[in-house]
Structures are given as C-alpha cells and as structure tokens.
C-alpha positions in Angstrom: -61.6 240.5 195.9 -58.7 242.8 196.7 -56.9 242.7 200.0 -58.1 246.3 200.6 -61.8 245.4 200.2 -61.4 242.3 202.3 -59.9 244.4 205.1 -62.7 246.9 204.9 -65.3 244.2 205.0 -63.8 242.2 207.8 -62.9 245.4 209.7 -59.4 244.3 210.7 -56.7 246.5 212.1 -53.5 247.3 210.3 -50.0 246.2 211.3 -49.4 249.9 212.2 -51.7 249.5 215.2 -49.2 247.0 216.6 -46.0 248.8 215.6 -43.6 249.4 218.5 -40.5 251.6 218.3 -37.3 250.6 220.2 -33.8 251.7 220.7 -31.1 249.2 219.9 -28.0 251.4 219.6 -24.7 249.7 220.4 -23.7 250.4 224.0 -27.3 251.0 225.1 -29.1 248.4 227.2 -32.2 249.0 225.0 -35.4 250.9 225.4 -39.1 250.7 224.4 -40.3 254.2 223.4 -43.4 255.6 224.9 -45.8 257.5 222.6 -44.5 261.0 223.5 -40.8 260.2 223.7 -38.5 261.5 221.0 -35.1 260.4 222.5 -33.9 257.3 224.3 -33.5 258.2 228.0 -30.5 255.9 228.3 -28.3 256.9 225.4 -30.1 260.1 224.1 -30.3 258.7 220.6 -33.2 260.1 218.6 -36.2 258.0 218.0 -36.6 258.9 214.3 -34.4 259.7 211.4 -35.4 262.0 208.5 -35.6 260.5 205.1 -36.9 261.8 201.7 -39.5 259.5 200.3 -41.3 260.4 197.0 -40.1 264.0 197.3 -41.4 264.4 200.8 -39.4 264.6 204.0 -40.6 261.8 206.4 -39.7 260.7 209.9 -38.9 257.0 210.0 -38.2 255.1 213.2 -34.7 253.8 213.6 -35.8 250.4 215.0 -39.2 248.9 215.2 -41.1 245.6 215.4 -44.7 244.3 215.4 -46.0 243.3 218.8 -49.4 241.6 219.0 -49.2 241.2 222.8 -49.6 238.4 225.3 -53.2 239.3 226.1 -54.3 238.9 222.5 -52.6 235.5 222.2 -54.2 234.3 225.4 -57.6 235.5 224.2 -57.3 233.5 221.0 -56.4 230.4 222.9 -59.2 230.7 225.3 -61.7 231.3 222.6 -61.1 227.8 221.2 -63.4 225.1 222.4 -60.8 222.3 222.2 -58.2 224.3 224.1 -60.6 225.2 227.0 -61.8 221.6 227.2 -58.2 220.3 227.7 -56.5 223.0 229.6 -55.9 222.2 233.2 -57.5 218.7 232.9 -56.3 215.7 234.8 -54.8 214.3 231.6 -52.6 217.3 230.9 -51.3 217.3 234.5 -51.0 213.6 235.2 -47.9 212.6 237.0 -46.6 209.7 234.9 -43.0 208.9 234.1 -41.7 211.5 231.6 -44.4 214.1 232.3 -43.4 217.7 233.3 -45.3 217.3 236.6 -43.2 214.3 237.6 -39.9 216.2 237.1 -37.9 218.2 239.6 -38.6 221.5 237.8 -42.4 221.4 238.6 -41.6 221.1 242.3 -39.1 223.9 242.1 -41.5 226.1 240.3 -44.2 225.5 242.9 -41.9 226.6 245.7 -40.5 229.5 243.8 -43.8 231.0 242.6 -45.3 230.7 246.1 -42.2 232.2 247.7 -42.2 235.3 245.5 -46.0 235.9 244.9 -47.8 233.6 247.3 -49.6 231.9 244.4 -50.2 228.2 243.8 -48.4 227.3 240.7 -50.5 224.1 240.0 -53.9 225.8 240.6 -56.4 224.8 238.0 -56.8 228.4 236.8 -53.0 228.7 236.1 -51.1 227.2 233.2 -47.5 226.7 231.9 -46.4 228.2 228.6 -43.2 228.1 226.5 -41.8 230.8 224.3 -41.1 229.9 220.7 -38.3 231.9 219.0 -36.3 231.7 215.9 -35.2 233.6 212.8 -36.5 232.7 209.4 -35.4 233.5 205.9 -38.5 234.3 203.9 -36.4 234.2 200.7 -34.2 231.2 200.2 -31.7 233.0 198.0 -31.0 236.0 200.2 -29.5 236.6 203.6 -32.7 238.4 204.8 -33.9 237.2 208.2 -37.0 237.9 210.2 -37.5 237.1 213.9 -40.6 235.3 215.1 -41.7 235.1 218.7 -44.6 232.8 219.5 -46.4 231.3 222.5 -47.3 227.7 223.2 -49.3 226.2 226.1 -48.1 223.0 227.8 -51.3 222.6 229.8 -53.0 220.4 227.1 -52.8 216.8 226.2 -49.2 216.1 225.0 -50.4 214.9 221.6 -52.2 218.2 221.0 -49.3 220.5 221.9 -48.4 221.2 218.3 -52.0 222.0 217.2 -52.6 225.4 215.6 -55.1 226.5 218.3 -52.4 225.9 221.0 -49.7 228.0 219.3 -50.1 231.8 218.8 -47.9 234.5 217.3 -46.6 237.2 219.7 -44.3 239.4 217.7 -42.4 239.8 214.4 -38.9 241.3 214.4 -37.9 242.9 211.1 -34.7 242.2 209.1 -32.6 242.2 207.2 -30.1 241.3 209.9 -30.6 239.7 213.2 -30.4 242.4 216.0 -27.5 242.2 218.3 -29.5 243.3 221.3 -32.9 241.5 221.7 -33.7 243.0 225.1 -36.1 245.7 223.9 -37.9 243.3 221.5 -39.0 241.0 224.3 -39.4 243.6 227.0 -43.1 244.0 226.7 -43.7 240.3 226.5 -41.7 239.5 229.7 -43.3 242.3 231.7 -46.7 241.1 230.7 -45.9 237.6 232.0 -44.6 239.2 235.2 -47.7 241.2 235.7 -50.2 238.5 234.7 -48.3 235.9 236.8 -48.5 238.0 239.9 -51.9 239.6 239.5 -53.7 237.4 236.9 -55.5 238.5 233.8 -59.2 238.3 233.1 -60.0 236.1 230.1 -63.3 235.0 228.5 -63.4 231.3 227.9 -65.3 229.5 225.1 -68.9 229.6 226.2 -68.8 233.0 227.8 -67.4 232.3 231.3 -64.6 234.5 232.6 -61.5 233.3 234.5 -58.7 235.0 236.3 -55.8 233.3 234.6 -52.1 233.3 235.6 -49.7 232.3 232.9 -46.2 231.1 233.8 -43.2 230.7 231.4 -41.4 227.4 232.0 -39.1 227.2 229.0 -37.8 228.5 225.7 -37.9 226.5 222.5 -35.3 227.8 220.0 -32.3 226.7 218.1 -28.9 227.3 219.6 -28.1 230.7 217.9 -31.5 232.1 218.9 -31.2 230.7 222.4 -27.7 232.2 222.8 -29.1 235.7 222.0 -31.9 235.5 224.6 -29.8 233.9 227.3 -26.8 236.2 226.5 -24.5 233.2 226.5 -21.5 233.2 224.2 -22.0 232.2 220.6 -21.7 228.6 219.5 -18.2 229.2 218.1 -16.7 230.5 221.3 -14.2 228.7 223.6 -16.9 228.6 226.3 -20.1 228.2 224.3 -21.9 225.8 226.6 -24.1 227.9 228.8 -24.7 225.2 231.3 -21.0 224.4 232.1 -17.5 226.0 232.0 -15.9 223.4 229.7 -13.5 225.1 227.4 -13.1 224.0 223.8 -9.8 223.8 221.9 -8.8 225.3 218.5 -8.3 222.6 215.9 -7.1 222.9 212.3 -9.9 223.0 209.7 -10.5 219.5 208.2 -11.0 221.0 204.8 -7.4 222.4 204.8 -8.4 226.0 204.8 -6.3 228.5 206.8 -7.2 229.0 210.5 -9.1 226.7 212.7 -12.4 225.9 214.4 -13.1 225.3 218.1 -14.2 221.7 218.9 -15.0 220.0 222.2 -13.0 216.9 223.0 -12.7 215.3 226.4 -15.0 212.3 226.4 -12.4 209.5 226.4 -9.2 211.4 227.1 -9.2 213.9 230.0 -9.0 217.6 229.2 -6.2 219.4 230.9 -6.2 222.7 232.8 -9.9 223.5 232.8 -10.8 226.6 234.8 -13.9 226.6 237.1 -15.4 228.7 239.7 -14.8 228.0 243.4 -17.7 226.4 245.2 -18.9 229.8 246.7 -21.4 231.0 244.1 -20.5 234.7 244.4 -16.7 234.3 244.6 -14.8 236.0 241.8 -11.9 234.4 239.9 -11.3 230.7 239.0 -9.5 227.7 240.2 -7.5 225.3 238.1 -8.7 221.6 237.8 -7.0 218.8 236.0 -7.9 215.5 234.4 -11.6 216.2 234.0 -14.0 215.0 231.2 -17.0 216.5 229.6 -19.9 216.6 232.0 -17.9 216.5 235.2 -19.8 217.9 238.2 -17.1 220.5 239.0 -17.7 222.1 235.6 -21.5 222.5 236.0 -22.9 225.9 236.8 -25.7 226.5 239.4 -28.4 229.2 238.9 -26.6 231.4 241.5 -23.3 231.1 239.7 -25.0 231.9 236.4 -26.3 235.2 237.9 -23.0 235.9 239.6 -20.9 235.7 236.4 -23.4 237.7 234.4 -23.3 240.5 237.0 -19.5 240.6 237.0 -19.5 240.9 233.2 -22.0 243.8 233.3 -19.9 245.5 236.0 -16.7 245.1 233.9 -15.0 242.9 236.4 -14.7 239.9 234.0 -14.1 239.4 230.3 -17.1 237.8 228.5 -14.8 235.4 226.7 -13.6 234.0 230.0 -17.0 234.1 231.8 -18.9 232.5 229.0 -21.7 235.1 228.8 -22.3 238.8 227.9 -24.5 239.7 230.9 -27.7 238.9 232.6 -30.6 237.6 230.5 -33.7 239.8 230.5 -35.8 236.7 231.2 -34.1 236.1 234.5 -34.1 239.8 235.3 -37.9 240.2 234.9 -39.3 236.8 236.0 -38.1 235.9 239.5 -39.2 232.3 239.4 -37.0 231.4 236.3 -34.1 229.0 236.7 -31.2 229.8 234.3 -30.4 226.1 233.6 -33.9 224.8 233.3 -35.5 227.6 231.3 -33.2 227.5 228.3 -33.8 224.1 226.8 -31.7 222.0 224.4 -33.0 222.0 220.8 -33.0 218.2 220.6 -34.1 218.0 216.9 -31.6 220.6 215.8 -28.7 219.3 217.9 -29.2 215.5 217.3 -30.6 215.3 213.8 -29.3 218.5 212.1 -26.1 218.4 214.2 -24.8 215.0 215.3 -26.6 212.6 212.8 -26.2 214.8 209.8 -22.5 215.5 210.6 -21.8 211.8 211.0 -23.5 210.8 207.7 -21.7 213.6 205.9 -18.4 212.3 207.3 -19.2 208.8 205.9 -19.9 210.3 202.4 -16.9 212.6 202.3 -14.8 212.5 199.1 -12.4 209.5 199.1 -10.0 207.8 196.7 -11.6 205.4 194.2 -9.4 202.5 195.1 -11.0 200.3 197.8 -7.7 199.6 199.5 -7.2 203.4 200.0 -10.6 203.9 201.6 -10.5 205.1 205.2 -12.0 202.8 207.8 -14.6 205.4 208.7 -16.0 206.1 205.2 -18.1 204.3 202.7 -16.3 203.2 199.5 -17.8 203.8 196.2 -19.4 200.4 195.4 -21.2 200.5 198.8 -22.5 203.9 198.0 -23.9 202.6 194.7 -25.5 199.7 196.5 -27.1 202.0 199.1 -28.4 204.3 196.3 -30.0 201.3 194.5 -32.0 200.3 197.5 -34.1 203.5 197.1 -36.4 201.7 194.6 -37.2 199.0 197.1 -38.8 201.2 199.7 -42.4 202.2 199.9 -43.7 204.0 203.0 -47.1 204.1 204.7 -49.3 207.1 204.6 -48.4 208.6 208.0 -44.8 208.8 207.0 -45.6 211.8 204.8 -42.9 212.3 202.2 -41.5 209.4 200.3 -37.9 208.2 201.0 -35.1 210.3 199.4 -31.8 208.6 198.8 -29.4 209.3 201.6 -26.4 209.4 199.2 -27.7 211.8 196.6 -30.5 213.7 198.1 -29.5 214.3 201.8 -29.0 217.9 201.1 -32.8 218.3 200.8 -33.4 216.4 204.1 -35.6 218.2 206.7 -35.4 217.3 210.4 -38.4 215.0 209.7 -36.5 213.2 206.9 -33.5 212.7 209.1 -35.7 211.3 211.9 -37.4 208.8 209.5 -34.0 207.7 208.1 -32.5 207.0 211.5 -35.5 205.2 213.0 -36.8 203.5 209.9 -35.0 203.5 206.5 -31.5 202.9 207.8 -32.5 199.5 209.0 -32.7 198.4 205.4 -30.4 200.9 203.7 -27.4 200.2 206.0 -27.9 196.4 206.3 -25.7 193.5 205.2 -22.2 194.7 205.7 -22.6 198.1 204.1 -21.0 199.8 207.1 -17.4 199.2 208.4 -17.4 197.5 211.8 -16.7 200.6 213.9 -19.0 202.7 211.9 -21.8 200.2 212.3 -21.2 200.3 216.1 -21.4 204.1 216.1 -24.5 204.1 214.0 -26.2 201.6 216.3 -25.5 204.0 219.2 -27.1 206.9 217.3 -30.2 204.8 216.4 -30.6 203.8 220.0 -30.3 207.4 221.2 -32.7 208.8 218.7 -35.3 206.1 219.5 -35.3 207.3 223.1 -35.3 211.1 222.6 -37.9 211.1 219.8 -40.3 208.4 221.1 -43.5 209.1 223.1 -43.8 209.4 226.8 -45.1 205.8 227.1 -41.6 204.6 226.3 -40.0 206.8 229.0 -38.5 205.6 232.2 -35.6 206.8 234.4 -33.7 203.7 233.5 -34.2 204.3 229.8 -33.2 207.9 230.2 -30.0 207.0 232.0 -29.2 204.3 229.4 -29.7 206.8 226.5 -27.4 209.3 228.2 -24.7 206.6 228.7 -25.1 205.4 225.1 -24.7 209.0 223.8 -21.5 209.4 225.9 -20.3 206.0 224.7 -20.7 207.2 221.1 -18.5 210.2 221.8 -15.9 208.1 223.7 -15.6 205.6 220.8 -15.1 208.3 218.3 -12.4 209.9 220.3 -10.8 206.6 221.1 -10.7 205.7 217.4 -9.1 209.1 216.5 -11.9 210.2 214.2 -11.9 213.6 212.6 -12.0 216.7 214.8 -15.0 218.1 213.0 -17.2 215.4 214.5 -16.7 216.8 218.0 -19.0 219.8 217.6 -20.8 222.0 220.0 -24.0 220.1 219.3 -22.4 216.9 220.5 -21.0 218.5 223.6 -24.4 220.1 224.4 -26.5 216.9 224.2 -23.9 214.9 226.2 -23.6 217.6 228.8 -27.2 218.5 229.3 -29.9 216.1 228.0 -29.9 213.8 231.0 -30.2 216.7 233.4 -33.0 218.2 231.3 -35.0 215.0 231.4 -34.6 214.8 235.2 -36.0 218.4 235.4 -38.6 218.5 232.6 -39.4 214.9 231.9 -39.2 213.3 228.5 -37.7 215.5 225.7 -40.3 214.4 223.1 -42.9 216.9 224.4 -40.3 219.7 224.2 -39.2 219.2 220.6 -38.8 222.4 218.6 -41.1 221.3 215.7 -43.6 223.7 217.1 -41.2 226.5 216.3 -40.7 225.2 212.8 -44.4 225.3 212.2 -44.6 228.9 213.2 -41.7 229.7 210.7 -43.6 227.9 208.0 -46.8 229.7 208.7 -44.9 233.0 208.4 -43.5 232.0 205.0 -46.9 230.7 203.8 -48.5 234.1 204.5 -46.0 235.7 202.2 -46.7 233.2 199.4 -44.5 233.8 196.4 -44.3 237.6 196.9 -41.0 239.5 197.1 -41.3 242.8 198.9 -39.2 245.3 200.8 -40.8 244.7 204.2 -42.1 241.1 204.3 -42.9 241.5 208.0 -45.7 244.0 207.2 -47.2 241.8 204.5 -47.2 238.8 206.8 -48.6 240.7 209.7 -51.5 242.1 207.6 -52.2 238.6 206.3 -52.2 237.2 209.8 -54.7 239.9 211.0 -57.0 239.2 208.0 -56.9 235.5 208.9 -57.9 236.2 212.5 -60.6 238.7 211.4 -62.2 236.2 209.0 -62.1 233.5 211.6 -63.9 235.7 214.1 -66.4 236.7 211.5 -67.2 233.1 210.6 -67.5 232.2 214.3 -70.0 235.0 215.0 -71.9 234.8 211.8 -75.4 233.3 212.2 -75.3 231.3 209.0 -76.2 227.6 208.8 -75.4 225.6 205.7 -77.9 222.9 204.7 -76.7 219.5 203.5 -77.4 218.2 200.1 -80.1 215.9 201.5 -81.9 218.8 203.1 -81.8 220.7 199.8 -83.0 217.7 197.8 -85.5 216.6 200.3 -85.5 213.6 202.7 -87.9 211.6 200.5 -85.7 211.5 197.4 -85.5 208.2 195.5 -82.2 206.4 194.8 -82.2 207.9 191.2 -82.2 211.4 192.7 -78.9 211.0 194.4 -76.4 213.2 192.8 -73.1 211.6 191.7 -71.2 214.6 193.2 -72.8 214.3 196.6 -70.5 215.1 199.5 -70.2 212.7 202.4 -71.5 213.6 205.9 -69.6 212.9 209.1 -70.4 209.7 210.9 -69.1 207.9 214.0 -67.9 204.4 213.5 -66.7 202.6 216.6 -65.9 205.9 218.3 -63.7 207.1 215.4 -64.9 209.8 213.0 -65.0 208.5 209.4 -65.6 211.0 206.7 -65.1 210.5 202.9 -63.5 213.6 201.4 -64.2 215.2 198.0 -66.9 214.6 195.5 -68.6 211.2 195.3 -68.5 209.5 191.9 -70.7 206.7 190.4 -69.2 203.2 190.8 -69.9 202.5 187.1 -67.5 205.2 186.0 -64.5 204.0 188.0 -62.8 201.7 185.5 -61.3 198.2 186.2 -61.4 198.6 189.9 -65.2 198.8 189.9 -65.6 195.7 187.7 -63.5 193.7 190.1 -65.5 194.8 193.1 -68.4 192.3 193.1 -66.4 189.1 193.9 -64.5 191.0 196.6 -67.8 192.1 198.2 -69.1 188.6 198.2 -66.0 187.4 200.0 -66.4 190.2 202.5 -70.0 189.1 203.3 -68.9 185.5 203.9 -66.0 186.6 206.2 -68.1 189.0 208.2 -71.3 187.1 208.4 -72.4 187.3 212.1 -69.2 189.1 213.1 -69.9 191.4 216.1 -68.0 194.4 214.8 -70.1 194.2 211.7 -73.5 193.8 213.3 -72.9 196.4 216.0 -72.6 199.2 213.4 -74.3 197.7 210.4 -77.0 195.7 212.1 -79.7 197.1 209.9 -78.0 195.6 206.9 -79.8 192.3 206.9 -79.1 189.4 204.6 -82.0 190.4 202.4 -80.7 194.0 202.1 -77.2 192.9 201.3 -78.4 190.5 198.6 -80.4 193.3 197.1 -77.6 195.8 197.3 -74.8 193.5 196.0 -76.8 191.3 193.6 -76.7 191.3 189.8 -76.4 194.7 188.2 -74.3 196.2 191.1 -72.1 198.2 188.7 -75.1 200.0 187.3 -76.6 201.0 190.7 -76.6 204.8 191.3 -76.8 204.6 195.0 -73.2 203.4 195.3 -70.7 206.3 195.5 -66.9 206.0 195.3 -64.4 208.4 196.8 -60.6 208.9 196.5 -59.8 210.3 200.0 -61.1 209.7 203.5 -60.5 211.1 207.0 -60.3 208.4 209.7 -59.6 209.3 213.3 -58.3 212.8 212.2 -55.9 211.2 209.8 -56.3 211.6 206.0 -55.9 208.6 203.7 -55.6 208.9 199.9 -56.2 206.2 197.2 -54.1 205.5 194.2 -56.6 207.4 192.0 -56.0 210.7 193.9 -53.8 212.7 191.5 -51.6 214.3 194.2 -50.4 210.9 195.4 -47.8 211.2 192.6 -46.0 214.0 194.3 -46.6 214.1 198.1 -49.4 212.0 199.6 -49.0 208.3 199.4 -51.5 205.5 199.5 -49.7 202.6 201.3 -51.2 201.6 204.6 -50.9 198.8 207.2 -54.0 196.8 207.5 -55.1 194.7 210.5 -57.3 192.1 208.7 -58.6 189.5 211.2 -55.6 188.5 213.3 -53.0 189.1 210.6 -51.2 192.3 209.5 -50.6 193.3 205.9 -49.4 196.2 203.8 -51.8 197.3 201.1 -52.4 199.9 198.4 -55.6 201.9 198.8 -57.4 201.7 195.5 -60.9 203.1 196.2 -63.3 204.0 199.0 -67.0 203.1 198.5 -70.2 204.1 200.2 -73.4 202.1 199.8 -76.7 203.7 200.8 -79.5 201.7 202.4 -82.3 201.8 199.8 -85.1 201.1 202.3 -84.2 203.7 204.9 -81.6 206.3 203.8 -81.3 207.6 207.3 -79.5 204.4 208.3 -75.7 204.3 208.5 -74.4 203.7 204.9 -72.0 200.8 204.4 -68.5 202.1 204.0 -65.7 199.9 202.6 -62.3 200.3 201.1 -60.9 198.3 198.2 -57.2 197.5 198.6 -54.5 195.5 197.0 -52.4 193.5 199.5 -48.6 193.3 199.4 -46.4 190.4 200.5 -44.4 191.6 203.5 -40.7 190.7 204.0 -39.6 191.6 207.5 -36.3 193.4 207.7 -36.1 194.7 211.3 -39.0 194.1 213.7 -40.6 197.4 214.7 -38.6 199.5 212.4 -38.7 198.6 208.7 -40.5 196.3 206.4 -39.7 195.6 202.7 -42.7 194.4 200.7 -43.5 193.6 197.1 -46.8 193.5 195.2 -48.5 190.1 195.3 -49.0 188.2 192.1 -51.3 189.6 189.5 -53.6 186.6 189.8 -54.5 187.7 193.3 -57.7 189.8 193.1 -58.3 192.8 195.2 -59.5 192.4 198.8 -62.2 194.5 200.5 -62.8 195.1 204.2 -65.1 197.2 206.3 -63.7 200.5 207.4 -63.8 200.2 211.2 -61.0 199.7 213.6 -59.5 197.2 211.2 -57.7 199.9 209.3 -54.6 201.4 211.1 -51.2 202.7 210.3 -48.0 202.3 212.2 -44.4 203.4 211.6 
C-alpha cells in the first residue's frame, strides 16, 4: 500500500497543517508570523522570498519549522492507560533520598509557583515535565542537522521515565545548519506552558474523565552545545563557557602540534590567578579581582539574580558577551517566571562523563607512542599491554540484558555508544584492565572514574547525601591528581570543569542524576532517524513528520476499532484433541508468580528440534526429582499430579505432539532468546544468570518448551527452559564474571520458568 493511500484511509493531517513561519534574521530578536503578516514587525524583513520552481514563480518562507504543539503532546500522554495510572501517584512523588521531591528545587518551585500564580505546585492534578532538545544528523556522511524538541513527564515511576508513552515529539527544526537564534522556534512552546501553568488545560484521560491539568517545566535535557543555545550562554570553546560560574579558562597550545591553541580549564590543584567575579550585590556592574581561587570556589558561583543581571547588561550593550559569559536573557527565563537559571539547565551527565571525561582519558592512554618500552610515557599503555588487552576480548560473554556484545576497547572504541562506554567502565574494565595492565598512577585515576560513574549512573536505591558528597570529592580528586602529575592539557576540558563545578549542586537541588540522564533525548533522535529509514531526500523533516503523523493516526485507528481477534484455540474449538494442536501455534499470555511469561514466535514440535530434544528426557526426570513437593512448583502447577507427569514425560516423549518448543520468551517485560534464534549471531545474546536453588550460575539458553495438560487443556501448561550451565570464575564481585563452558560430559539442565530465572549486571 502506498503512503498516499494509507494517509487517505487513516485520514491523517499533513505536515503542512503544522508548519510555522518565523523570522530569524541576524540582529532581530525573532518573531513568529501570524497568518496575515507579510513582514516581521521587529526588523521589517519579508516573510517570503520568490523562487522559480518547475517554471512557476512561487513564494517560499524564509524560515519555518514543524510545531505539533504542547496540547497535542499532552493529549497523547493522557490517552495512555499506563501513563494515567502512574501520573501523580504516591510512588512517583515519594520523598526518598535521591528523588526530585526530596531536593531543594521542589521546595523552591512550590514557593515560586504559589507566589506568582497562587497555584499549588504539588497538587495531584499538576505534573512536572522536562524539555528534550538536541540536533541530529539524519545522514552520517553529511553535515546536515535537524533540531528535535520533545517533552517528557517526570511524574511517573522512575523506571518508566524512558518509556515511549511518556515521551512525545513537540517540534522539528529544519536544517541544514543549526539556527543561531532559537527564540522563535521555542516561542509557542514556552508560551503554552506559561498559559497552561497559570490557567490549566482541559485534558481527557484514558477512560473518558476530564481533568484541568497544569504542566510545569522543571528542566532541560540536552547536550552542551544545544543547552548553550537555549540558555544563551557562551559556547563550549569560550574563555567563560561555564554558565553556572565565572571561572575563566586559559589558552593552551594544541597537543597535536597544530598552530594556535585551545582553551582548557585548570585550577583544581594549583590555584588560578586573577579571576574576575561580580561584587556581592547582584545588580552591581563591573567586576572585582580575586586571587588564589580554585575551580568551584563559592565566590565564582552565580546566583539566579546575577544570571539575569549580566544578561540584561549584555542586551543593553553595557557589557561584552565574552566578558559576561552570555549573549543575553534566555527566552525560558523570560517567559516562565518560576524558572531558576541554575537549576533549569541540567548537566548532560552521560555526554559529559562518558563521551567527555572517560572517552578522553582512554584516548589519551591509547595515543601513538614509541615502540620501545623504555620510551613509553608513564601515562600511556605500551604496545605489549595493548595486545594483551585486545586478546581478552575473546574471554568475555555478556548476559542478555547487556544488549550488545563487548567490543575491544583498543581497536573498536571509535564505534562505542554512551551505553558501550558505561558498560566498559562499570563491567568490562574490571577484567580488561586487571593484573598490572595500567601504570600505577593511571590505575589510581581509572579507579576514581569507575567510582564516580558507579554513583552517577546507578539507581536511586544507591543514593545518599554521603555517597553524593563522596562522588563529588572523588571527581575532584581525579582532576587534582592529573594536574599534580602534570598530565596533558587536553584532559582538562570543559566537560571535566562542568561536572566538577556543578554535579554536586545539581544533586542537592534535583536529587540523583540517574533519573535525569539524557538517554531519553537519544531515543527521540533515533526515532527521528528510524522514520526516515534509508531514504535520502531534500527535506527529511517533512518525511519524518508525515511518518510520525501516520503512526499516530494508525494507533488511534487501532485503538478505536471494534475488532476482536480470536485465539487459535477459539478458532479450532475448545474440544480439540492433542493431535489437532498445530505445530505453529502461538503462545498465550499467562501469569506465573506475578510475572508475565509469554513464549514468542511460532511453536515447533519437540521431535523436530535436533540433539537438544533427544537430551531432554533425562533432564526432565532430574527436574521432577528436584522439584517434587516444592512449594513454588505446586502453587502454580498443582494440577500436574504425579500420574500426569508420568504420562507426559514417559516413554515416547519425543514423539508427543502436545509438546511445543520456542526460541524466544518474554519474562517480566524482558525478552530472552535461545541459541537457536538466528539473530543471536548479530545482536541479541542468549547468556543469562540463573538462580537455581540457593546457588547462582551462568547459562546458555538452548530451548524453551511448553507441555500441555492432556486431560484438561484449560490448565496452566508446564513451561520450562533447557540451559547449559557454565563454570563461573569470579573476577570482581558485583562487576564482572569470567566463565567457561563446563565439560562436554555434563548434560543439559532444565528448570521451571518461575522466579528462578533472573539476570543481573
């Protein structure tokens, strides 16, 4: 079916219905054109330009973007059953260590919102939201960039923040270049939040009830370049790039030997001389000189009032942006009176720590060096060690929840994503960098990075004020040791300064950083690219917008369609005999010990599954002996009496048609694949951790199997997994295990698929 026919059938709107024209001329503050406006009222620039297309003279807007609107995004969220069930619940607003509601920013927001609008910030009908913003390159080999603005709700359970129903697209900013002035592109979004925050917006929840909802913006998730554009702080290469303080970087010669230099930020161990700061009065103009201060000193920190004061002086021409550290007042602060400059713009922890500090440090270790061992610098890895590290790649197998397999840090780090860097720091490095592979000082520094990442990327249950303070001190100690050892200037980047300067203060205000990671933004970027597929076009934003509208239209159509699909059992009849069961029968969802267990894909006859099937019978016999009378077995499979089990697993089991095998299963919303699933060779892996009795093992998933009760097919079928256990060799408790396949004489084991199967990093 063509896209045109699909659009007609689903009756979706075109991207043209959401097109907005704006003025972004240099020197103009920006303007969003009304339908009847032909010129910008601020700079008098015309709205359209005339261009000949196909022999016809056409009017084309100078600047435009696609705006779906805040109301539409909220409608989609509230139409979801899971979202409505969680939003505003006691779980999402619980005041535990590390939660947003236990931080100082929640208290400040309550006071500020009530002061300006007389509204209760924490009312059950209101919710907190974050803006998601970044620029994405739809084509890897070109410099074309599109801007994506999204919306994410923080008023759900922390583990569901990244779910698709909780993140919605707001607008798409066309390329090919990133606009210098973002004000007109976010104007409508911000004014919608201002209006809805003060007056409320009527929304229809799942089930039909209406609610007067007030959404409040509490933060921005974006990488540093995108954040600098919205905040209007100086770029990341400026002398005063840190928007939260006035620390001034210094020009250093390029490490590569190229002409010129790069601005780096030292001052962790050795004091920085002649730093200029504002006087204590927040509105006072000019600076005062301070001496002998380090990064993070209290006199360098900017208050919200000082942020506004310096921005206003820049806009009035009283101060140079290079000196002030900003280019003017952010539109976010101008429109939303409850926003605090320092707390709204968040540190992109994953970008700054993983793509910035960690990646830069590892790159420094692997820089080109002389081949002679004696000539190797003390902060680099010499060639024999690099070969040893590369050889350890073949020793590592990862469990299913790790996703991608390990890629060698020496040869493939150029392909590392943020997820890969996180896995390497927290897990793989415990084995890859063990046994004197790192020089003493490098080992000390790497230990600091591991400790820091384990704090900032772990769940809220690991958070405490003491742990937060310790992580901050460890991060600072890492910078101090590098500066004390005289390591290369290119390690003292803006990213390192930012995390040392701000992360501790951010955790005091917002709670644990793990709930504010920018992975949500990356998912929106990937969704944008997925909608384009492999197509190359002039305006990818239009293609992606149309695909997005079709997706939403089809989802609404399916939701409203009065169509019920009958199961195979209903089609075949409930009184069917075992011989009538089709070998391609699909599994139906069932609840085992409170966790959904569903076999995926077509079922196959046990007799056609090769050597694994022939080795199943003795394993099943051992299973019955181990679980005879066990409570977890009888509670779920109580109808499987001894007589039924003997009949089911007696002689001729291989030939029984009521035994189905599967290659994939979904257990507690997590997908597991067996070795027979063909995609395991590329992406999905089949290694799991198994809690078998009171012991823990690593195992290969070989096959899933479902056995139907012959006497009463309405009973819960017996579901088992055939696995091959590994011998585990502990490397570092809680982080990394190295394991090898047990001897070939060890036959496969089989266990009941209940709470006994679990995975753990």
